[in-house]
N, C-alpha and C positions, 0 to 999 in steps of 0.2 A: 769795070767789073766784068761786063760781058765779054770784053776783049780777052781777059785772062782765061775765061772758060773755053774760048775758041782756040787757045794755043795748043799745039801738039803736045802729047804727054811727054815726049822725049825732051821737050824744052822746059818742063817744070823742074825747078831746082831740087836736088836730092842731097840731103845731109847724111852721108854714109856713117859718120862717127856717131851722130845722135841715134841713128837707127840701131847700130851695133850696141851702143850703150843701153838702149831700151830693151833690146833682145836679151842682153846679158843679165840685166836686172830681173827680167821675167824668168829667165832660166834659173838664176840663183834663188829667187823667191819660190819657184816651183820645187827646187831641190830641198829648200828649208821646210816647206809645208809637208812634202813627202817624208822627209826625215823625222819631223815632229810626229806625223801620223804613225810611222813605224815605231818610234821610241815609245809613244803612248801605248801602242798595241803590245809591244814587248813588255812594258811595265805592267799592263793589265794582265797579260798571260803569265808572267813570271812572278809577280808580286801580289796583285790584288786578288785574282782568281784563286791561286794557291792558298792565300791567307783566308779567304772565305771558305774554301773547302776544308782547311785545317780547323777553322772555328766550328764548322758544322760537325766535323768528327769529334772535336772536344765536347760539344754540346751533347752529342749522342753518348759518349762515354760517361759524361756527368749524369746522364739519365738512367744509367744502369749500374755503374761500378760501385757507388756507395751501397746500393742494395745487395749486390753480390757479396760484398764484405760482411754486411749485416747477417746474411744467411749462411755464410761459410766459415766465418771466423768467430769462435765462441765469445759472446758478450762484447763484441767489438763494433765500433761505428767509424765510418770514414768521413772526414771533413775535407772539402775541396780546398786545394792550395794553389800555388802559383803554377803557371805554364810558361814555357819558353821554347823557342825554335832551336833545334840542335843541329840541323843540317838542311840542305835544300829539300823542301817538301816534307820535312819531318818535324815533330814536336814532342815534348814530354810534359806530362801533367803530374804534379805531386798531390798526394792525399795523406793527411795526418790521421793516424789511427788512435782511437780513444777507447778505453774500457770504463764502464760505469760500475763503481763500487757503491751501491746504494744509489744516491743521487750525486755522487762526487766523481767527476771525470778524471781519468789518469791517462797520460800519454803512453801509447803501446807500440809506436813505431811509425815509420814513414815509408810509403811505397810510391814508386814512380811508374806511370803507365806511358810507354813509348808507342807512338803511332805515326802513320803517314797520311797523306791526303786521301789515300784509298782505304784507309783503315789499318788492318794488320796489327792491332794493339797487342803489346806484350807487357807483362807486369814485372818490374824489377825492384830489388831492394828488400824483399821479404826474407830476411836472413835470421837464422837462429844459431845458437851455440850452446855448449854445455861446459860445466866445470868438472874436471876429472883429476884423480890422483894418479900419478905415474911413478913407476919404479926408476930410481937412479942408481945405476951400477957403481958410479964413482962415489956417490954419497952414501950408498947402502941405506937409503931411506926413501920415504915418499915425498913427493912435492906436487903442488897443485898447479894446474895449467888450464888454459881455455882452449877448447877445441871446437872446430866446426864439423868434425866427424862425430856423429852422435850415436853411441852404442844403444842398443835396445834397453829400455828400462831406466835410462838416464834422464834426469830432469833437464828440460830445455829452457832457454831464455831467448827473448826476442831482442834483436838489435834495433836501434842504438840505445834504448833506455834500460835494457837488461831486466825487463819485466818477465815473470814466469810465463811460459807457454802453457795454455790449458790443453790437456790431452784426455781423450776418452778411449775406453777399451770395449770394442765391439764383442758382444757375447758369442758371436758365431766364429770368431777368430781366436786361435790359440797364441798366447804370448809367453815368452820365456820368463819375463819379469813384469810385474804390475806394481806401479807406484802407489803406495798408501802412506799418506803423510799425516795421519791422525795424531801421532805422537808429538809432532811439532806444535800442535795447537795448545798444549798445556803450558807452553812457554810464552804465549801471547796474552797480553792483558785482555780481560773480558769486555772492556769498554771499546776495544778496537773492532773494526769491521774486516771480515775475512772473506775473500773470494775463493771458491773451491769448485773444481770440476769433479762430479761424482758419476761413476759408471755403475750400471746395473748388471746383474747376472742373467737377466732376461728382459725382453722388451716389455715396457709398461705403458698403460694408457695414462692420460692426464689425471684422471680420478684416482688411479692406483698410486701415482706419485704423491698426490696430496695426502694419502694415508700414512706415508712413511717419512715425509719431510716435516719437521717441526714448524709451527706457525710463524715463529719469529725469524725463520730463514726465508729470504725472498728469492723466488725463482727468476733468473735473469735470462736463461737461454736453454733450450732443450735440443739435444742431439737426436735426430730423427732417422729411422731406418728408411732407406730409399732404394734398396735392392732386396731380392729374396735371400733367405738364409743360405741357400745353396750357392748363390753367387758370391757371397762374402767368404764362404768356406773355400770355394774353388779359386777365387782371386782375392787374396787377403788385402792387396793394395787398395781395393775399393773402400776399405774401412778408413783410409787416410783422407778420402774425399768427403769431408764433413758437409752435411746440410743440417741446419738447425732452425728452430722456431724462436725468434727473439720476442714474440708476443705470448710466450708460454704462461705468463702471469696475468694475461688479460682475459676477461670473461668471454670476449669474442675472438680470442687468439687464433683459433683454428681457421676461422673465416678470413681473418686479416692475413694470416700466413699464406693460405692458398691463393687469395686474391693478388697479393703482391708478387708471389712467385709466377703466377700466370701473366701478370703485366710485364715482368722482366723477360719472360720467355718470348714475348712478342716484339721486344726490342732487338734489332739486328745486332748480334754480338757473338763472340766465340762460344759463349755458354748456352745460347738460346736452344739448340737442339737437345742438349742434355736436360735443360730446365723443363722443356715440354715433356720429356720422358718422365722426369721426376714428378711433375704435376699429375700426369696420368696415373702413375704408380700410386701416389698418395690418395687420389680419388677412388681408385679401385680397392686399395688395401687398407685405407685408413691411416691415421697418424699414430705411430707408436715410438716411444722414446727408449733409448738405451743409455741415456745419461743426461744430466742437467748441470748447469752452472748455478750455484746458489751464493748468496751474500748474507752474512749475519755474524753474530757473536761466536767466538771460538768454542765457548762452553756448549752451545747448542749443536755445533758440528761434531764435537767429541761424542755426543750421544749416539751418533750414527755409526760409530766404529764397531759396535757389537751387532749391527744389523747385517745378516748374512746376504741380503740382496745387494748390498754395496760391495763392489769389487775394488775398483780404482778410486783413489781420492788424491787429486793433484792440487796442491796449494797454489793459489794465484797471488793477487796483490793483497797486501795487508795495510790497512790505514786507520788512522784515528778519525772518528766521526767529526762532522762540523761542530 
């Protein structure tokens, strides 16, 4: 043993093939480990982290979009649906829209919110159409067609379920034609429930509305003034930006309305700046309504036809009660 240790290094046997084999194995192992680390890193950066960011954006949208629908679409509620990735770092989320006729839900449409990992949400699929009669020179008669170009004063329907769109007429804005569908009510059986959007010739308080609406008509949604009268007159398009109180029939409806609007304004979204302005306006000027959605028997709605305060009367969904 001792004699081997005393041998010169140059005399120690060296297996070059074994050494190269071992070195090659270590090199391959090192390459495999580095490749796995890179692959895992790429997977995390391109799949896991974007998925987490998309999910965070979806959760954020879920926290405010159903509320936005409730306050901007008359008598309408949004139910969360499916979500799916549509491109790299992009996703779409579906919402099913429902209208309540008394306590009976009815489908009112489907909207899709498109967004990316950084936000940038856009709403798609909120389409409306109308049914019009057109002149035919060849037939020398009228024929009916569906059009997505909607002339003023024409009744609108929402795709894909063809439910009537509820419309209000702001008293500060001049309209060439105002829809009044009281005459249609006489053809509806009185045991049916009728949804109707009523517009007023001037802003009314909640207590003033109660004095003109029969007790057997249920208040479902109230269109609220959120700009000064002069703003509506100068920029009539503002009247199309509806804001309404879905708690109009609740004893604490005013507080619930402002509280929920304030909560939505504090969620980072496209509407937050305007929501903050709306909340401040309502706190300073109070809540006044220029229209309401009501549900009830057609006979009671017909009684309102002679009330001079009522300007527009747009028929919504008609259904038999449970």
